[in-house]
N, C-alpha and C positions, 0 to 999 in steps of 0.2 A: 727759750730766753740765749740774747748775745749778749756773750759773756764780752765784762768791761778788756781793755788793754791792760791794765794794770795788774788784770785773773791770769790773763791770757799770759803773757809776761811770767808772770812768779811761780808757773808753770811749766811756762819750757824752760826755769831755770833752774825745775827743782833734776832738768833731768841730768844726769852726769852727762850724756856726749852730750845734748847740745850746749851745756855751755862752755866743753871741746872743743869742737868746735865754732861756735863762735868767738873764742880768744884765740883763740892758732886763727882762724882767721883778717882778726884787728892787729892780729901785732903780723902777720906776713904784713897785710896793708900797710898801713904804717911804717914799716919796715923796706919797700919798694916803694911809699910816696915819697921817701924819707933821701934820696937815693938820686931820684925825679931833672932833679936837677944837674946830676951831676954826669946826668945817662944823655940828660942834653943835647948840656953843653960840648962832648965828646961827639955829638953827631952833625955840629952843628960843623965841627971846623973838617971831617972827613969831605972828601968829594964823591961824585955820586956824577951818574946819569940824566939824562934829561930826556923823555920820552917825548913821541912825535905822536904826540893825541890830537890823532884828529877833530876828533868833538869839540876841546878845548882850543882850538885856530878856531872855533865857528862861532868863537864867543866871543865877545867882547870884557873882556875884566870888567865891573861892578863893582863896591862897598857896601856887602849885604852886612856889618857886623851883626848892624840890631837885630835881623830882622832871624841870623842865626840864634843867639846868646838869647833871644828874648822867648819862644821855643823852651829850647836847654831848658833852662835856669822856671820854668812855666814845669815844664815836669819835671825837672828833680826837685819844687818842691813838693810835689803830690804826691813821688813813688818816697818821700820822706814818709810824708803823712801817715800814706799806706804801711811802713814798716813799722814806725811804730806802731798803733793799732795790731801788727801783726808778726811776729816773730818768727815765722819763719818763714815766709817772707822773705824781712827784712836777714835773716840766715843763709837765703835763698840771696842774695840779689850782696850780698858783701861774698860771696863765692865768688859768683858771675863776678862784680870787681873783679876782685881780686887773676880773674885766669884771664879776664876780656889787657887786664894789662903787661900782665906776664908773655902774653899769644903777641903785645904791640909791641913789645919790648925784643920779644926775638925775631918778627916778623921787619920791624926797621932797620937791628943787625945785621939781617940777611938780608934786607931790599936796600942799596944803598941809592938813594938817589939824589938830586939834585930837582931846586922849586918848576916847576913853570912856569913860560914866559908869560908876562902879564904880571906876576902873582903881585898883591893885594891885600896888610898884614889885615888879621881878626885882628878884632878891636875888643878885647875883654881880661882889666885886671882884674875875677875873681881870679877864671884860668891860671893865666898868665904867672900868679904865682909858686906855682906848682911846677914850672920852667923856667923858673930866677929871676919875672919877676922885668922876663921879653918874652919876644912874639918867635916862636918856634916853629922856624921855614924848613926842616927835613924826616918830622917825624911822620913821614909821606905816607907807607902802604906798613897796616890798612888807616880809613883812617877813621879816626875817633870821633868825631862827630857822629859819622851818620852814626857809628856799631854801640855811643851810643843809648843816643836816644832809644835805640833797637831794641837793643839789652831791656833798657827799661818794662814798653812794648810787653818783650818774652814775658815781664816779671807780675806785673803789672795782671792784677789777679777777672777787673770785669772785664764784657766786651765793652762795650764804648771809650774806656780806659786805653784801652787794648789799642782802638780803630786808635786814636788820635793821636796814641806816640809813633805808629806807623808811618803814619799819614807825615808824619812830623820830618817820622825821619828819610823820607823818602825826601820829602822838602826840602832839609838837610844840604842832604846826598845833590843835589841838586844846584843849592842855591855855594854851599864850598866850591861847584863845578865854575862856576857862573863866577865864584872872585879868585880863580882860578888857584884856589888855597891845595888841591890835588889835581892830582889826576884819574879822570873814565876812572882806570883797573885802580886804586882806593878805590871810589865806593862803589865797586859795585865789588866787592871783593870785603870790605864786609860785611855782610850780607851774612853770606853764608859760613866764616868767622865765628862771628857773635855768637850764632845758632848753634857752634859745636862746644864752642862755649857754657851753652846754656847747657846745655845738654852733661859735660862732665859737670860744672856747676850743682845741675840734679844728682847725678850718681854723689858726688863728694854730700850734700846735704841729706839724703835719703833719709 
């Protein structure tokens, strides 16, 4: 018989190691999010290079903000529901998201890029809260939108839900290119980097 979410959380909370990893993960994530606006404000002021992206040169820029953020928030809600009912999945996704943010802070810091020519700003008032209330154009390598969706797909357990998230991540990757928000390398790199993040989080939460 399937146990209720309440029972599962009570059982998980009684495990000292689970409790420690959960509280530590939440603390680290809160610290990261609290510093995000300062970090992105800093990278917006620096000068980077403009890549000669052959693929982007073939694409006429188009505003696809609504089509980009609709699947992102739909799958985010799905992941939240699944995490509420599964403490182990919640812990895994928490640390995945912590490592994802840390890795992006490192890669963005090490790879200074100016935005592609023809960029059309993404409009999403929810996400922009963490970016200081405005669109950030230089958080390029690697793509946060693509990697977040791919990460959700890795963490989801049902095959159909994983498939939907994986397809959505590829679609998001294509659309951010069509909007000239990212370079091709930003999107392509998102998949291997995210998978490494997933492997690291699995080891931490094992």
